[in-house]
N, C-alpha and C positions, 0 to 999 in steps of 0.2 A: 692581334691576337688580341684578344681583351683579359684584361688584369685582374684576376679576384680583390676583392677586397672585404679583409673578415671585420669586422668592426671588433674592438677591444668593450673590458668592462667600462663602467662609467669611473673615473677617476680625476682626483684631484693632484698634481701635479705641482709642486713648491720650488722655487726653482733659486737656490739660495749664488745670491751673484746673479742676481738677475735681468741686470742694469752692464752687467760687466759686455770681454766682448767676444765673448764665446756666443752669452746667448742671444746679439745681436745679429752673429756669422751664423751660426745653426739650429740654437736652438729655439728661435722663437718661430725663422722662418720652415724650419722641417716641422715643427708642431702645423706651421699653419698649411701643408702641404698636403696632411695627416686629417687633417678639419674638412679643407677642399674636397678629396679625396670621398671622405664619407667612413672614414676610421673610425674619427672622435665618436661616439655621441652623445647626445642633448644630452647635457646637464653636466657634463667634464668642467672640470676649472682649471687654472692656469696661471696660479699664483706667482709674481716678483715679489721677493723678499731680497734687500738690499740696504746700507746704510745708507744711501743716496734719499737725500728727502725729496719724495714727491708724492701726489698724491696716485690713484686711481686713472684720472683722466689725460695725470701726463705720461706715463706708465704705458699707456695704451698708445699715445701718438710716438711714443719711442721703440712700441713694438710696431705699429703702423710703417715707420719710415723704415725698420728692420726689414719688415716682410717686400717692401716695392723696393727698398734698391737691393737684395739679394733677387729678384725673382722675376723685376720689373712689369712688362708686357701680358705674364702671364700670370695677373693678378685678377679673378673677378671682383668688382666690386662689392656685389651681394653675398662672396663667402667672406671676402676680408670684413664685410661687419659683423657677420655673423660670428667669426673668429674672434673680433677684438672684442662682444658681446661677454665672452667668457672668461677674459682676463680677468687679476684684479692683482692690489700690490700692497704690500705691507711693510713698511719703514722699519730696520728691525738690528740691534744689534746684537755679534754675535759673544760679544764679551760681557757683556750687558742684560741686561731685561726689559729693555725698550722695546717695544715692537710682539716680544711673546704673545704675552694676554691679549692679543686684539689676531694674531695667528691663532690659536686654539681657538679661539670663537668661528674663523670661517672654516674650519673642518667637519667635518661629515662623516658618521659611522658607517654611512651605505656606499660608499665611496673607497675602491684603494688609494692607497695615501702613498706615492710617490714622493723623495723627497731629494733635488738632486741637488748634489755639492759643488758647483760649479766655481771653489772659492780654493784659494790654496789651501795643502795640508795641514798648514799651522791650527787653521781653525774647524778644523774636523772633528775635537776634541771636545771644545765648547760645543759647536752646533748638536755632536751627539747627545750633551748632557741635558744640553736645555731642553731637549726633546723630549728626553725620559721627564723631566723635573716638570715641564708642561704637560703633561700628558699626552704627548703627540704621536705615541705610538703606537697602535694596535697592530694585530696579528695580520694584518694586509698590507703591512705597511715596506716599504722597499727603498734604499738608499741607494745612490749612484756617485760611483768616485770619479773623478777624471785622474789622469798620469799626470804625473809625476806618482807613482807607483812609490817611494824612496830614489835614494840617493845611492843607497847600496845594501846590503842585505843586510845591517844592523838596522837602518833607521825604516826599511820594509818591515824588518819583523815587528820592529816597536809599530808601523804606523799598521800595522794585520792589529797588533792587540788591542789599543786605543778601539778599535772598529771592530773588534769580535767581545769587546768589553760590554759593549752598548747592545749589537745588532748579531743575530742570531747568521753563519755566514750565507745560508740560503736567503737571507736578506740584503747583502751586498750586491752592488751589481760594477764591478771593473769594467771602466769601458775602453774598451782599445777602436777607435772608428774606424779602423784596416778590417777589425773581423764584419761588420755590418757593412763592406762592399760588395754585390752582386759576383760581381767572378770570384772571391773569394770562398763563397761558397757556393759557386758554379763546383770550383774545386774539387768540392766532394763529391757532388753532385756526377762529376766526370769520372773520380777514383772510383768510386761506392758503388753507381749506376748501370754501370758500362763491364760489359765483361768485354770487354776489345783491353781497356789497360788495365783491370787491376793482376791479373795475372803476367801485366808485365814490369810493372811497379818494383823490381827491384832491383839490388845491382850489377843480374845475371843478365837484362838488355841494358841498362841507365850508364852512361857511364860518366856523367855528371847532371848535377842542378845549379843553376843560376839564380840569384834571387838579389832582382836591382830596386832601388826606391831610390829615384834621381832628382833631385828640386835645382830647375834654376834659378828660384832666386837666393838670397845672402839669407845674413841671419835678422836683416831689418832692424826693430826695434826689440828684438828679446838677446841682444848682446850680451845682457847681464846676466841671466838666465844661461843663454846657451856655453858662457867663457868658462860656466860651473860646471857644463853637463857635457858638450861636448856629441858628437853622432853615437860613439859608442850606449852612451847611457839615453838617449834622447829618441834614439831609432834602432840598434841591433835591441836593446834589450827587451825592446816589447814588439813594436810593427814586424820587426823582420824572425823575432822568433818565434810568433806566430803564425808567420805565413813557412817558414821553417819546421814548424812542429804540424800543420793541416797538410803539407806537401808529406810528411818523412813518416806518419800516426799509422799503425793499425788498424785495421778497421774497429770501430765500437760495434761493439752485441748489437746494440740500437741507438738510434739516433735522440737517444737520453742526453743533457748539461750533464751529467758527474759523467756516466761515460766515451762522449766525446773527451770531459779537460783529463778523464784518469788515461786516454791514450796518449794526450797532450804532453803531459807528465816524465811522461813516457820517453819518450824524445828526450829531450831539456837533462835526465837522467841520464841516457846514453850517450850527450854529447861529451868529446874527446877534450881535457883543455889542448888548448889552441897552442901550439908553439911561437915562437917571436918572431922566427923569418916567413910566416903565414901573416903576417898583419901588415895591411900598410896603410900608411896613414896620413890626412893630408890637410894644407891648411889653401885657401884659394887665395890667388895674388889683387890686389887692384889694376883696374881696366884705365885706362883715358878720361873714363867719365864717375867711375865710381870708385869705389875703396875697400881696398883688401879685406882680410877678413878681422887682420887685428886693429885697423882702425873702427871695423865696426863695432872689436867688444870693446875697446878704450883698451886695449892694454896692449902696448906695445912687443911687451916679453911674452905673450901668452903661448902656451906649447899645446890650446886645448887642439882637438881635430877638427877641422868641416869636414872630412872626408874618413869612410874607411870602409876597408876590402879586407876581404879574411877568407883563408881555405878552412872549414871544418869537416868535423867525420862524425858521423851518426856511429856509431860503434854496435851494432846489433844484428842481426844475421840478416834482418831486408838489406841492408846500406854496406855491409862491412866492405869496405876498400871505396865505393864508390862518394867522393867527394863532393860537398856542398860550399860551393862561392856565392860570399854575402857581398856584397858593396852597395851603402850611401853615402850620399855628400849632398853641398849643398852648393847653387854658381854652377852648376853642372850643364853639358853641352841643352838637352831639354828637360822637361818633367816628364818623370817617363817610370811608369812603375810596371814590374813584370816578375813573372818566373818562369824559365826555362827549363825543359829537361829533356836535357840531349839523350839521347838513345844511341847502342852503342851500333859500331860499324857490322854489315853482312858477316858473317866470318866467312864469304869467300865470296868472291866477285864473278860471276861466270859469266861476264861483257869482256874483262879485259882490261887494260891498260887504260888505254886510249876511250873510254867510251866514258870515263871522268868518275868520280867519288860521290858516294854524299851520304846525306845522316838523316833519320829524322829525327824532329823537332820537338818538344807541344808550347809550346810561348800563351799564358794564362798575362794577360792584357790585364792591369789593376785600373786603370789611370796613364793618359788623359782619358782614351778611350777605352770604354771597357771591351772584350771580348776573348776568341780562344781561338787560335788558329795551331795547325798540325800538320807541318811540311811535312810530304811525299816524294817520291822520287816516282818518275814517270822519264819516257822512252822524250828525247828534244824533237820537238816536228822538222820532217825532211827527209832527202832522200839522203844517201851517200853513210848509212850504217847505222851502229847503235852507239846513239847517246845521249848520256843520263843528264838530268836536270832537277832541280829542285822546284816543283810548284806549291802554292798554301790551299789546304782547305781551310777556307775562313767562314768562321761568324763572328761577325763582327752584331753587336745585340743592331746598333742599327741602323744596319740594312735588314737583317732575317729577322727581327723581333717589330720592328715597323712601331704604330703607337705608345707600346708595351717596351720600347724601349727607353722611356722617359721613367726610367728605373728610380726608386726612394734613395734618396740620401743616406748614408751611414745611418747619420743620426739619427734621422727620420725610422729606421728600423730598431734598432738598436733602443730610443726609445717605448716606440711600442712592444718592445721585448718585454720590456722591462716589466709594463704594465700586466702583460701578460703573464707575468714572474714565468719567464722565459729566462733559463742559466749558458743557454749552451755559447753561446758568442761574449762572454765575459770570462775574465781570467778570476782563477779560484786561488782563495792564499795560499797553499802548499806553491803553486803554480809560478806565480810572483817568486817568492822566494825561493825557488830552484833556478829560477830563471838568472837569479841577481847573485846567487852560490856559483854558476856558471862565468857571472861577467866579471865579480871582482877580482878574479889571480891576473884576470887578462891585464886588467886596468892597472894591479899591481904591480904587474913585470914589464910595462912598457914604463910604467911612474920611478922603478925604481932603477932603470939605466937610464932617466932624464929624459927617455929618445923624444925628438923633435919633429914637429909635423912636416910631411917636405908638403913644400908649395908646387900649389897645379897652376894653369891658367885660369882666369874666371873662362867659364861657357864653353869647358871643354870636355875630356874624356874621365880628367882626373889626374893624378898624378903619373905618370911613367910607370912607376914601380908595381899599382898595381895591373896591366900593362902583364909587364912582369911574371907576375908571381900565374898569372894563365901558362904564359911560355912555357915556362918550367918543364911545366905537366905535358906541353903538347896543343896546347887548346888555348882559347882565346875567345876575349868575354862579348857581344852580341853589343855592335855598336848601342850606343845610348841615342835617343829618337829613332833608329833605324825605321 
């Protein structure tokens, strides 16, 4: 299968924080891959902007190293040479005037202008103010901002106020890389492009939904940040919330940015408050060779969660009484992100108890191997009566799509959407605030009672209480990494 590459318009992309970790790991390698595939038109430019003192040649060396480290043998020398020729650099001070006149001189009126704020939110106001002061903003200007989109509802509103004071909402792209994953978008295609699923996509036929984002690594060098945020703020409020919205939302009238985001907003507003006994928080313990969570965050009295599981309800006609179980955590058994849609049992089995029971499941695997699997019931082969067994109808991208399985990284896709001016996969201001309005009372609830996270073994399935959360309802989690 041959992938269709649709070039974007000529653009100038300015990466504030251009020498930072995100630029090195994701942005620059992703842009190179789009360049190598012919999606970046001739004349487009990528300009690093940071306080680090370096010239263009030094930034080119930095970008070359970033691309080679990320892609290894996949890098063509000729393609890399062409990509590096599109790079430039400006030493700039977000809090002062250094570098701004030089950046203004590099701008062209004929190209789309995108400013990637790969910096902390505390600098957004200063950057936005100086972009206007130096007349760098035009009707084709877009800005990209990374999470966290605030620490709570109050700070999220303040951040949105800062951005809206300088830019129209149509110019603001709040990036959540989970929405750029191929399988996440395939979730919409499966739901709304197939008559098979949408008539069954409701509480009459679906028993429950599980959404899991498990990581095998600990907090690493992010200890200070993570101890101040925890799994609820770092993962549930944004990544898992977006997956829940795409799973539960009504069909939009059309595949249009605001139509899609309107339906996601309705899901968030339909979420019921989560009761305390429907929440499990945990912290990973030390191993023989590795530190535990409290050592990693350098806080021996930390009550911050590295794991959280919860039972949620979307109270509308489609989903009444169908629970959504969410879980995410660090230092778990495997790196595994998936959505499991578990259908109800058949209302009556004609085969009898000796045949065994079975249940259909739709598994949308997001990482590490993207794909979709539908578990169906068949007869177990062999003589001796009717015995039922489950088998997967498997669509692994790598096996099914061949060469096309080398799908773009989420950042590649999302940055190209920014250049196109397509906001479908980006969060809107009211969506961010609605998510925090649901999240804040949950956090305040456990803080009010001084809830202490449950310890769990590193590289396990998480706290035993998370399994009990499901078992009380006669259900069980799919094993992480299975």
